[in-house]
Jmol script that loads the backbone (N, CA, C; Angstrom):
load data "model"
ATOM      1  N   UNK A   1       0.843  -1.167   0.011  1.00  0.00           N
ATOM      2  CA  UNK A   1       0.018   0.039   0.018  1.00  0.00           C
ATOM      3  C   UNK A   1       0.927   1.229   0.025  1.00  0.00           C
ATOM      4  N   UNK A   2       0.613   2.146  -0.939  1.00  0.00           N
ATOM      5  CA  UNK A   2       1.416   3.348  -1.013  1.00  0.00           C
ATOM      6  C   UNK A   2       0.531   4.544  -1.322  1.00  0.00           C
ATOM      7  N   UNK A   3       1.014   5.706  -0.798  1.00  0.00           N
ATOM      8  CA  UNK A   3       0.312   6.989  -1.060  1.00  0.00           C
ATOM      9  C   UNK A   3       1.151   7.906  -1.824  1.00  0.00           C
ATOM     10  N   UNK A   4       0.569   8.635  -2.774  1.00  0.00           N
ATOM     11  CA  UNK A   4       1.324   9.543  -3.649  1.00  0.00           C
ATOM     12  C   UNK A   4       0.700  10.900  -3.698  1.00  0.00           C
ATOM     13  N   UNK A   5       1.533  11.888  -4.139  1.00  0.00           N
ATOM     14  CA  UNK A   5       1.052  13.176  -4.532  1.00  0.00           C
ATOM     15  C   UNK A   5       1.513  13.326  -5.954  1.00  0.00           C
ATOM     16  N   UNK A   6       0.652  13.999  -6.773  1.00  0.00           N
ATOM     17  CA  UNK A   6       1.007  14.220  -8.173  1.00  0.00           C
ATOM     18  C   UNK A   6       1.078  15.725  -8.329  1.00  0.00           C
ATOM     19  N   UNK A   7       2.290  16.206  -8.699  1.00  0.00           N
ATOM     20  CA  UNK A   7       2.458  17.681  -8.723  1.00  0.00           C
ATOM     21  C   UNK A   7       2.479  18.274 -10.175  1.00  0.00           C
ATOM     22  N   UNK A   8       2.643  17.426 -11.122  1.00  0.00           N
ATOM     23  CA  UNK A   8       2.723  17.984 -12.499  1.00  0.00           C
ATOM     24  C   UNK A   8       2.594  16.926 -13.545  1.00  0.00           C
ATOM     25  N   UNK A   9       2.676  17.401 -14.771  1.00  0.00           N
ATOM     26  CA  UNK A   9       2.529  16.539 -15.958  1.00  0.00           C
ATOM     27  C   UNK A   9       3.509  16.828 -17.039  1.00  0.00           C
ATOM     28  N   UNK A  10       3.657  15.933 -17.968  1.00  0.00           N
ATOM     29  CA  UNK A  10       4.415  16.139 -19.202  1.00  0.00           C
ATOM     30  C   UNK A  10       3.375  15.778 -20.336  1.00  0.00           C
ATOM     31  N   UNK A  11       3.480  16.562 -21.431  1.00  0.00           N
ATOM     32  CA  UNK A  11       2.575  16.330 -22.581  1.00  0.00           C
ATOM     33  C   UNK A  11       3.314  15.861 -23.822  1.00  0.00           C
ATOM     34  N   UNK A  12       2.623  15.186 -24.680  1.00  0.00           N
ATOM     35  CA  UNK A  12       3.187  14.759 -25.972  1.00  0.00           C
ATOM     36  C   UNK A  12       3.598  15.952 -26.787  1.00  0.00           C
ATOM     37  N   UNK A  13       4.801  15.914 -27.345  1.00  0.00           N
ATOM     38  CA  UNK A  13       5.316  17.042 -28.115  1.00  0.00           C
ATOM     39  C   UNK A  13       4.521  17.258 -29.341  1.00  0.00           C
ATOM     40  N   UNK A  14       3.912  16.224 -29.887  1.00  0.00           N
ATOM     41  CA  UNK A  14       3.118  16.370 -31.125  1.00  0.00           C
ATOM     42  C   UNK A  14       1.653  16.667 -30.914  1.00  0.00           C
ATOM     43  N   UNK A  15       1.142  16.354 -29.708  1.00  0.00           N
ATOM     44  CA  UNK A  15      -0.263  16.602 -29.327  1.00  0.00           C
ATOM     45  C   UNK A  15      -0.238  17.238 -27.963  1.00  0.00           C
ATOM     46  N   UNK A  16      -0.258  18.520 -27.949  1.00  0.00           N
ATOM     47  CA  UNK A  16      -0.051  19.301 -26.710  1.00  0.00           C
ATOM     48  C   UNK A  16      -1.109  19.053 -25.676  1.00  0.00           C
ATOM     49  N   UNK A  17      -2.230  18.388 -26.046  1.00  0.00           N
ATOM     50  CA  UNK A  17      -3.290  18.065 -25.031  1.00  0.00           C
ATOM     51  C   UNK A  17      -3.096  16.699 -24.425  1.00  0.00           C
ATOM     52  N   UNK A  18      -2.278  15.838 -24.976  1.00  0.00           N
ATOM     53  CA  UNK A  18      -2.184  14.482 -24.503  1.00  0.00           C
ATOM     54  C   UNK A  18      -1.108  14.384 -23.418  1.00  0.00           C
ATOM     55  N   UNK A  19      -1.559  14.045 -22.198  1.00  0.00           N
ATOM     56  CA  UNK A  19      -0.638  13.788 -21.088  1.00  0.00           C
ATOM     57  C   UNK A  19       0.059  12.453 -21.241  1.00  0.00           C
ATOM     58  N   UNK A  20       1.337  12.486 -21.170  1.00  0.00           N
ATOM     59  CA  UNK A  20       2.143  11.221 -21.333  1.00  0.00           C
ATOM     60  C   UNK A  20       2.749  10.740 -19.996  1.00  0.00           C
ATOM     61  N   UNK A  21       3.063  11.679 -19.072  1.00  0.00           N
ATOM     62  CA  UNK A  21       3.711  11.327 -17.857  1.00  0.00           C
ATOM     63  C   UNK A  21       3.204  12.221 -16.700  1.00  0.00           C
ATOM     64  N   UNK A  22       3.391  11.723 -15.508  1.00  0.00           N
ATOM     65  CA  UNK A  22       3.040  12.521 -14.277  1.00  0.00           C
ATOM     66  C   UNK A  22       4.227  12.538 -13.329  1.00  0.00           C
ATOM     67  N   UNK A  23       4.275  13.570 -12.512  1.00  0.00           N
ATOM     68  CA  UNK A  23       5.318  13.675 -11.512  1.00  0.00           C
ATOM     69  C   UNK A  23       4.739  13.092 -10.237  1.00  0.00           C
ATOM     70  N   UNK A  24       5.184  11.882  -9.868  1.00  0.00           N
ATOM     71  CA  UNK A  24       4.736  11.124  -8.708  1.00  0.00           C
ATOM     72  C   UNK A  24       5.663  11.378  -7.557  1.00  0.00           C
ATOM     73  N   UNK A  25       5.130  11.705  -6.381  1.00  0.00           N
ATOM     74  CA  UNK A  25       5.890  11.841  -5.161  1.00  0.00           C
ATOM     75  C   UNK A  25       5.375  10.847  -4.179  1.00  0.00           C
ATOM     76  N   UNK A  26       6.199   9.901  -3.750  1.00  0.00           N
ATOM     77  CA  UNK A  26       5.783   8.909  -2.784  1.00  0.00           C
ATOM     78  C   UNK A  26       5.835   9.469  -1.391  1.00  0.00           C
ATOM     79  N   UNK A  27       4.818   9.275  -0.631  1.00  0.00           N
ATOM     80  CA  UNK A  27       4.710   9.748   0.741  1.00  0.00           C
ATOM     81  C   UNK A  27       5.195   8.657   1.690  1.00  0.00           C
ATOM     82  N   UNK A  28       6.201   9.011   2.520  1.00  0.00           N
ATOM     83  CA  UNK A  28       6.642   8.013   3.520  1.00  0.00           C
ATOM     84  C   UNK A  28       6.262   8.579   4.887  1.00  0.00           C
ATOM     85  N   UNK A  29       6.625   7.887   5.905  1.00  0.00           N
ATOM     86  CA  UNK A  29       6.286   8.282   7.246  1.00  0.00           C
ATOM     87  C   UNK A  29       6.814   9.641   7.619  1.00  0.00           C
ATOM     88  N   UNK A  30       8.052   9.982   7.174  1.00  0.00           N
ATOM     89  CA  UNK A  30       8.722  11.185   7.583  1.00  0.00           C
ATOM     90  C   UNK A  30       9.024  12.161   6.444  1.00  0.00           C
ATOM     91  N   UNK A  31       8.703  11.762   5.171  1.00  0.00           N
ATOM     92  CA  UNK A  31       9.088  12.653   4.035  1.00  0.00           C
ATOM     93  C   UNK A  31       8.258  12.367   2.825  1.00  0.00           C
ATOM     94  N   UNK A  32       8.470  13.230   1.825  1.00  0.00           N
ATOM     95  CA  UNK A  32       7.811  13.077   0.534  1.00  0.00           C
ATOM     96  C   UNK A  32       8.954  13.046  -0.501  1.00  0.00           C
ATOM     97  N   UNK A  33       8.950  12.089  -1.374  1.00  0.00           N
ATOM     98  CA  UNK A  33      10.012  11.955  -2.305  1.00  0.00           C
ATOM     99  C   UNK A  33      10.012  13.097  -3.371  1.00  0.00           C
ATOM    100  N   UNK A  34      11.165  13.259  -4.010  1.00  0.00           N
ATOM    101  CA  UNK A  34      11.179  14.197  -5.173  1.00  0.00           C
ATOM    102  C   UNK A  34      10.274  13.626  -6.240  1.00  0.00           C
ATOM    103  N   UNK A  35       9.823  14.441  -7.177  1.00  0.00           N
ATOM    104  CA  UNK A  35       8.993  13.965  -8.281  1.00  0.00           C
ATOM    105  C   UNK A  35       9.731  12.928  -9.097  1.00  0.00           C
ATOM    106  N   UNK A  36       9.056  11.830  -9.366  1.00  0.00           N
ATOM    107  CA  UNK A  36       9.549  10.819 -10.315  1.00  0.00           C
ATOM    108  C   UNK A  36       8.674  10.831 -11.551  1.00  0.00           C
ATOM    109  N   UNK A  37       9.310  11.016 -12.701  1.00  0.00           N
ATOM    110  CA  UNK A  37       8.564  11.009 -13.951  1.00  0.00           C
ATOM    111  C   UNK A  37       8.063   9.638 -14.192  1.00  0.00           C
ATOM    112  N   UNK A  38       6.717   9.529 -14.182  1.00  0.00           N
ATOM    113  CA  UNK A  38       6.044   8.213 -14.265  1.00  0.00           C
ATOM    114  C   UNK A  38       5.138   8.194 -15.489  1.00  0.00           C
ATOM    115  N   UNK A  39       5.343   7.181 -16.367  1.00  0.00           N
ATOM    116  CA  UNK A  39       4.493   7.156 -17.584  1.00  0.00           C
ATOM    117  C   UNK A  39       3.008   7.007 -17.220  1.00  0.00           C
ATOM    118  N   UNK A  40       2.188   7.441 -18.135  1.00  0.00           N
ATOM    119  CA  UNK A  40       0.722   7.322 -17.924  1.00  0.00           C
ATOM    120  C   UNK A  40       0.346   5.886 -17.653  1.00  0.00           C
ATOM    121  N   UNK A  41       0.869   4.947 -18.410  1.00  0.00           N
ATOM    122  CA  UNK A  41       0.498   3.537 -18.244  1.00  0.00           C
ATOM    123  C   UNK A  41       0.944   3.046 -16.850  1.00  0.00           C
ATOM    124  N   UNK A  42       2.158   3.431 -16.400  1.00  0.00           N
ATOM    125  CA  UNK A  42       2.616   3.009 -15.094  1.00  0.00           C
ATOM    126  C   UNK A  42       1.810   3.690 -13.977  1.00  0.00           C
ATOM    127  N   UNK A  43       1.423   4.945 -14.155  1.00  0.00           N
ATOM    128  CA  UNK A  43       0.605   5.640 -13.210  1.00  0.00           C
ATOM    129  C   UNK A  43      -0.763   4.950 -12.982  1.00  0.00           C
ATOM    130  N   UNK A  44      -1.387   4.608 -14.112  1.00  0.00           N
ATOM    131  CA  UNK A  44      -2.655   3.914 -14.066  1.00  0.00           C
ATOM    132  C   UNK A  44      -2.483   2.561 -13.352  1.00  0.00           C
ATOM    133  N   UNK A  45      -1.419   1.801 -13.684  1.00  0.00           N
ATOM    134  CA  UNK A  45      -1.136   0.526 -13.049  1.00  0.00           C
ATOM    135  C   UNK A  45      -0.945   0.672 -11.534  1.00  0.00           C
ATOM    136  N   UNK A  46      -0.131   1.645 -11.151  1.00  0.00           N
ATOM    137  CA  UNK A  46       0.157   1.887  -9.715  1.00  0.00           C
ATOM    138  C   UNK A  46      -1.133   2.219  -8.974  1.00  0.00           C
ATOM    139  N   UNK A  47      -1.954   3.101  -9.477  1.00  0.00           N
ATOM    140  CA  UNK A  47      -3.100   3.542  -8.727  1.00  0.00           C
ATOM    141  C   UNK A  47      -4.258   2.550  -8.886  1.00  0.00           C
ATOM    142  N   UNK A  48      -4.128   1.619  -9.786  1.00  0.00           N
ATOM    143  CA  UNK A  48      -5.162   0.510  -9.876  1.00  0.00           C
ATOM    144  C   UNK A  48      -4.992  -0.561  -8.847  1.00  0.00           C
ATOM    145  N   UNK A  49      -3.810  -0.562  -8.251  1.00  0.00           N
ATOM    146  CA  UNK A  49      -3.516  -1.612  -7.207  1.00  0.00           C
ATOM    147  C   UNK A  49      -4.263  -1.279  -5.887  1.00  0.00           C
ATOM    148  N   UNK A  50      -4.946  -2.280  -5.350  1.00  0.00           N
ATOM    149  CA  UNK A  50      -5.721  -2.019  -4.145  1.00  0.00           C
ATOM    150  C   UNK A  50      -4.831  -1.415  -3.025  1.00  0.00           C
ATOM    151  N   UNK A  51      -5.352  -0.451  -2.346  1.00  0.00           N
ATOM    152  CA  UNK A  51      -4.639   0.189  -1.271  1.00  0.00           C
ATOM    153  C   UNK A  51      -3.792   1.392  -1.634  1.00  0.00           C
ATOM    154  N   UNK A  52      -3.478   1.568  -2.973  1.00  0.00           N
ATOM    155  CA  UNK A  52      -2.671   2.749  -3.398  1.00  0.00           C
ATOM    156  C   UNK A  52      -3.620   3.850  -3.639  1.00  0.00           C
ATOM    157  N   UNK A  53      -3.131   5.090  -3.330  1.00  0.00           N
ATOM    158  CA  UNK A  53      -3.982   6.287  -3.530  1.00  0.00           C
ATOM    159  C   UNK A  53      -3.105   7.473  -3.893  1.00  0.00           C
ATOM    160  N   UNK A  54      -3.740   8.513  -4.431  1.00  0.00           N
ATOM    161  CA  UNK A  54      -2.969   9.761  -4.812  1.00  0.00           C
ATOM    162  C   UNK A  54      -3.938  10.976  -4.689  1.00  0.00           C
ATOM    163  N   UNK A  55      -3.298  12.092  -4.460  1.00  0.00           N
ATOM    164  CA  UNK A  55      -3.976  13.356  -4.524  1.00  0.00           C
ATOM    165  C   UNK A  55      -3.137  14.267  -5.379  1.00  0.00           C
ATOM    166  N   UNK A  56      -3.769  15.281  -5.957  1.00  0.00           N
ATOM    167  CA  UNK A  56      -2.965  16.266  -6.652  1.00  0.00           C
ATOM    168  C   UNK A  56      -2.254  17.141  -5.572  1.00  0.00           C
ATOM    169  N   UNK A  57      -1.122  17.664  -5.999  1.00  0.00           N
ATOM    170  CA  UNK A  57      -0.333  18.520  -5.132  1.00  0.00           C
ATOM    171  C   UNK A  57      -0.131  19.833  -5.871  1.00  0.00           C
ATOM    172  N   UNK A  58      -0.768  20.865  -5.393  1.00  0.00           N
ATOM    173  CA  UNK A  58      -0.912  22.120  -6.163  1.00  0.00           C
ATOM    174  C   UNK A  58      -0.101  23.216  -5.472  1.00  0.00           C
ATOM    175  N   UNK A  59       0.671  23.953  -6.303  1.00  0.00           N
ATOM    176  CA  UNK A  59       1.466  25.072  -5.795  1.00  0.00           C
ATOM    177  C   UNK A  59       0.542  26.240  -5.506  1.00  0.00           C
ATOM    178  N   UNK A  60       0.537  26.741  -4.295  1.00  0.00           N
ATOM    179  CA  UNK A  60      -0.232  27.943  -3.903  1.00  0.00           C
ATOM    180  C   UNK A  60       0.741  29.132  -4.054  1.00  0.00           C
ATOM    181  N   UNK A  61       0.542  29.878  -5.072  1.00  0.00           N
ATOM    182  CA  UNK A  61       1.462  30.990  -5.337  1.00  0.00           C
ATOM    183  C   UNK A  61       1.374  32.081  -4.262  1.00  0.00           C
ATOM    184  N   UNK A  62       0.229  32.350  -3.729  1.00  0.00           N
ATOM    185  CA  UNK A  62       0.117  33.402  -2.670  1.00  0.00           C
ATOM    186  C   UNK A  62       0.777  32.980  -1.329  1.00  0.00           C
ATOM    187  N   UNK A  63       0.719  31.713  -1.027  1.00  0.00           N
ATOM    188  CA  UNK A  63       1.345  31.237   0.208  1.00  0.00           C
ATOM    189  C   UNK A  63       2.786  30.700   0.001  1.00  0.00           C
ATOM    190  N   UNK A  64       3.126  30.576  -1.275  1.00  0.00           N
ATOM    191  CA  UNK A  64       4.452  29.989  -1.653  1.00  0.00           C
ATOM    192  C   UNK A  64       4.666  28.614  -0.962  1.00  0.00           C
ATOM    193  N   UNK A  65       3.662  27.759  -1.154  1.00  0.00           N
ATOM    194  CA  UNK A  65       3.727  26.455  -0.489  1.00  0.00           C
ATOM    195  C   UNK A  65       2.892  25.440  -1.246  1.00  0.00           C
ATOM    196  N   UNK A  66       3.193  24.158  -1.189  1.00  0.00           N
ATOM    197  CA  UNK A  66       2.432  23.099  -1.781  1.00  0.00           C
ATOM    198  C   UNK A  66       1.176  22.828  -0.962  1.00  0.00           C
ATOM    199  N   UNK A  67       0.078  22.595  -1.563  1.00  0.00           N
ATOM    200  CA  UNK A  67      -1.158  22.214  -0.869  1.00  0.00           C
ATOM    201  C   UNK A  67      -1.756  20.986  -1.564  1.00  0.00           C
ATOM    202  N   UNK A  68      -2.375  20.118  -0.727  1.00  0.00           N
ATOM    203  CA  UNK A  68      -3.075  18.960  -1.231  1.00  0.00           C
ATOM    204  C   UNK A  68      -4.335  19.442  -2.008  1.00  0.00           C
ATOM    205  N   UNK A  69      -4.566  18.770  -3.128  1.00  0.00           N
ATOM    206  CA  UNK A  69      -5.698  19.114  -3.943  1.00  0.00           C
ATOM    207  C   UNK A  69      -6.700  18.024  -3.875  1.00  0.00           C
ATOM    208  N   UNK A  70      -7.182  17.658  -5.054  1.00  0.00           N
ATOM    209  CA  UNK A  70      -8.261  16.616  -5.169  1.00  0.00           C
ATOM    210  C   UNK A  70      -7.726  15.227  -5.122  1.00  0.00           C
ATOM    211  N   UNK A  71      -8.579  14.291  -4.752  1.00  0.00           N
ATOM    212  CA  UNK A  71      -8.247  12.853  -4.842  1.00  0.00           C
ATOM    213  C   UNK A  71      -8.136  12.519  -6.371  1.00  0.00           C
ATOM    214  N   UNK A  72      -7.185  11.661  -6.659  1.00  0.00           N
ATOM    215  CA  UNK A  72      -7.002  11.215  -8.048  1.00  0.00           C
ATOM    216  C   UNK A  72      -7.517   9.778  -8.161  1.00  0.00           C
ATOM    217  N   UNK A  73      -8.328   9.541  -9.239  1.00  0.00           N
ATOM    218  CA  UNK A  73      -8.827   8.211  -9.469  1.00  0.00           C
ATOM    219  C   UNK A  73      -8.516   7.713 -10.860  1.00  0.00           C
ATOM    220  N   UNK A  74      -8.622   6.385 -11.082  1.00  0.00           N
ATOM    221  CA  UNK A  74      -8.375   5.775 -12.372  1.00  0.00           C
ATOM    222  C   UNK A  74      -9.735   5.577 -13.043  1.00  0.00           C
ATOM    223  N   UNK A  75      -9.863   6.014 -14.256  1.00  0.00           N
ATOM    224  CA  UNK A  75     -11.127   5.886 -14.971  1.00  0.00           C
ATOM    225  C   UNK A  75     -10.958   4.983 -16.177  1.00  0.00           C
ATOM    226  N   UNK A  76     -11.811   3.980 -16.271  1.00  0.00           N
ATOM    227  CA  UNK A  76     -11.843   3.044 -17.382  1.00  0.00           C
ATOM    228  C   UNK A  76     -10.488   2.369 -17.623  1.00  0.00           C
ATOM    229  N   UNK A  77      -9.682   2.196 -16.570  1.00  0.00           N
ATOM    230  CA  UNK A  77      -8.355   1.590 -16.681  1.00  0.00           C
ATOM    231  C   UNK A  77      -7.491   2.248 -17.744  1.00  0.00           C
ATOM    232  N   UNK A  78      -7.717   3.507 -18.047  1.00  0.00           N
ATOM    233  CA  UNK A  78      -6.932   4.132 -19.088  1.00  0.00           C
ATOM    234  C   UNK A  78      -6.407   5.507 -18.779  1.00  0.00           C
ATOM    235  N   UNK A  79      -6.973   6.204 -17.806  1.00  0.00           N
ATOM    236  CA  UNK A  79      -6.394   7.553 -17.517  1.00  0.00           C
ATOM    237  C   UNK A  79      -6.713   7.927 -16.065  1.00  0.00           C
ATOM    238  N   UNK A  80      -6.022   8.995 -15.599  1.00  0.00           N
ATOM    239  CA  UNK A  80      -6.218   9.505 -14.260  1.00  0.00           C
ATOM    240  C   UNK A  80      -7.091  10.722 -14.315  1.00  0.00           C
ATOM    241  N   UNK A  81      -7.828  10.929 -13.232  1.00  0.00           N
ATOM    242  CA  UNK A  81      -8.654  12.098 -13.218  1.00  0.00           C
ATOM    243  C   UNK A  81      -8.834  12.535 -11.765  1.00  0.00           C
ATOM    244  N   UNK A  82      -8.948  13.903 -11.599  1.00  0.00           N
ATOM    245  CA  UNK A  82      -9.320  14.460 -10.345  1.00  0.00           C
ATOM    246  C   UNK A  82     -10.675  15.129 -10.685  1.00  0.00           C
ATOM    247  N   UNK A  83     -11.209  15.951  -9.780  1.00  0.00           N
ATOM    248  CA  UNK A  83     -12.526  16.480 -10.065  1.00  0.00           C
ATOM    249  C   UNK A  83     -12.552  17.994  -9.885  1.00  0.00           C
ATOM    250  N   UNK A  84     -11.605  18.772 -10.376  1.00  0.00           N
ATOM    251  CA  UNK A  84     -11.618  20.175 -10.132  1.00  0.00           C
ATOM    252  C   UNK A  84     -12.679  20.906 -10.926  1.00  0.00           C
ATOM    253  N   UNK A  85     -13.134  20.313 -12.068  1.00  0.00           N
ATOM    254  CA  UNK A  85     -14.084  20.994 -12.872  1.00  0.00           C
ATOM    255  C   UNK A  85     -15.304  20.135 -13.170  1.00  0.00           C
ATOM    256  N   UNK A  86     -15.481  19.053 -12.483  1.00  0.00           N
ATOM    257  CA  UNK A  86     -16.640  18.138 -12.644  1.00  0.00           C
ATOM    258  C   UNK A  86     -16.778  17.566 -14.037  1.00  0.00           C
ATOM    259  N   UNK A  87     -15.683  17.404 -14.782  1.00  0.00           N
ATOM    260  CA  UNK A  87     -15.712  16.837 -16.117  1.00  0.00           C
ATOM    261  C   UNK A  87     -15.094  15.434 -16.061  1.00  0.00           C
ATOM    262  N   UNK A  88     -15.673  14.489 -16.809  1.00  0.00           N
ATOM    263  CA  UNK A  88     -15.200  13.111 -16.845  1.00  0.00           C
ATOM    264  C   UNK A  88     -14.103  13.072 -17.942  1.00  0.00           C
ATOM    265  N   UNK A  89     -12.985  13.629 -17.697  1.00  0.00           N
ATOM    266  CA  UNK A  89     -11.873  13.616 -18.727  1.00  0.00           C
ATOM    267  C   UNK A  89     -10.583  13.436 -18.032  1.00  0.00           C
ATOM    268  N   UNK A  90      -9.496  13.267 -18.847  1.00  0.00           N
ATOM    269  CA  UNK A  90      -8.182  13.182 -18.335  1.00  0.00           C
ATOM    270  C   UNK A  90      -7.775  14.597 -17.948  1.00  0.00           C
ATOM    271  N   UNK A  91      -8.221  15.070 -16.827  1.00  0.00           N
ATOM    272  CA  UNK A  91      -8.176  16.514 -16.539  1.00  0.00           C
ATOM    273  C   UNK A  91      -7.157  16.909 -15.468  1.00  0.00           C
ATOM    274  N   UNK A  92      -6.031  16.217 -15.389  1.00  0.00           N
ATOM    275  CA  UNK A  92      -5.002  16.734 -14.515  1.00  0.00           C
ATOM    276  C   UNK A  92      -4.158  17.796 -15.224  1.00  0.00           C
ATOM    277  N   UNK A  93      -4.656  18.273 -16.350  1.00  0.00           N
ATOM    278  CA  UNK A  93      -3.888  19.239 -17.135  1.00  0.00           C
ATOM    279  C   UNK A  93      -3.790  20.618 -16.377  1.00  0.00           C
ATOM    280  N   UNK A  94      -4.512  20.795 -15.266  1.00  0.00           N
ATOM    281  CA  UNK A  94      -4.398  22.014 -14.498  1.00  0.00           C
ATOM    282  C   UNK A  94      -3.115  22.006 -13.657  1.00  0.00           C
ATOM    283  N   UNK A  95      -2.422  20.884 -13.583  1.00  0.00           N
ATOM    284  CA  UNK A  95      -1.177  20.796 -12.795  1.00  0.00           C
ATOM    285  C   UNK A  95      -0.042  21.464 -13.571  1.00  0.00           C
ATOM    286  N   UNK A  96       1.063  21.674 -12.902  1.00  0.00           N
ATOM    287  CA  UNK A  96       2.210  22.325 -13.481  1.00  0.00           C
ATOM    288  C   UNK A  96       2.687  21.454 -14.667  1.00  0.00           C
ATOM    289  N   UNK A  97       2.970  22.113 -15.798  1.00  0.00           N
ATOM    290  CA  UNK A  97       3.528  21.449 -16.986  1.00  0.00           C
ATOM    291  C   UNK A  97       5.030  21.453 -16.913  1.00  0.00           C
ATOM    292  N   UNK A  98       5.577  20.293 -16.536  1.00  0.00           N
ATOM    293  CA  UNK A  98       7.020  20.182 -16.371  1.00  0.00           C
ATOM    294  C   UNK A  98       7.759  19.990 -17.677  1.00  0.00           C
ATOM    295  N   UNK A  99       7.094  19.943 -18.803  1.00  0.00           N
ATOM    296  CA  UNK A  99       7.721  19.701 -20.060  1.00  0.00           C
ATOM    297  C   UNK A  99       8.851  20.675 -20.344  1.00  0.00           C
ATOM    298  N   UNK A 100       8.700  21.907 -20.008  1.00  0.00           N
ATOM    299  CA  UNK A 100       9.676  22.902 -20.288  1.00  0.00           C
ATOM    300  C   UNK A 100      10.822  22.894 -19.280  1.00  0.00           C
ATOM    301  N   UNK A 101      10.578  22.239 -18.142  1.00  0.00           N
ATOM    302  CA  UNK A 101      11.473  22.260 -17.042  1.00  0.00           C
ATOM    303  C   UNK A 101      12.438  21.039 -17.004  1.00  0.00           C
ATOM    304  N   UNK A 102      11.854  19.882 -17.280  1.00  0.00           N
ATOM    305  CA  UNK A 102      12.594  18.637 -17.139  1.00  0.00           C
ATOM    306  C   UNK A 102      12.025  17.594 -18.087  1.00  0.00           C
ATOM    307  N   UNK A 103      12.866  16.968 -18.792  1.00  0.00           N
ATOM    308  CA  UNK A 103      12.410  15.928 -19.789  1.00  0.00           C
ATOM    309  C   UNK A 103      12.574  14.578 -19.268  1.00  0.00           C
TER     310      UNK A 103
END
end "model"
wireframe off; spacefill off
backbone 0.3
color backbone group
């Protein structure tokens, strides 16, 4: 059983709307790991395992601090979703786009 925070995404260079990877941070008893670039398929597999869970981790610019966001779920065994806008889509696109920062 593992708990994660997802702080950002990477998108396909040819299709700017398609999320290909997520920044996964594993939560341990005393710390949170650095973001690990995790493929969409691996992210779905990890969060489909019983007992594993994730929340979005959103940067609060006014407080200059990370805050927990929405619970992340697996939909149709094919994509991750949170519920910030009540749409049934691959909608973690509101997270930081790390594509320009780290490949």
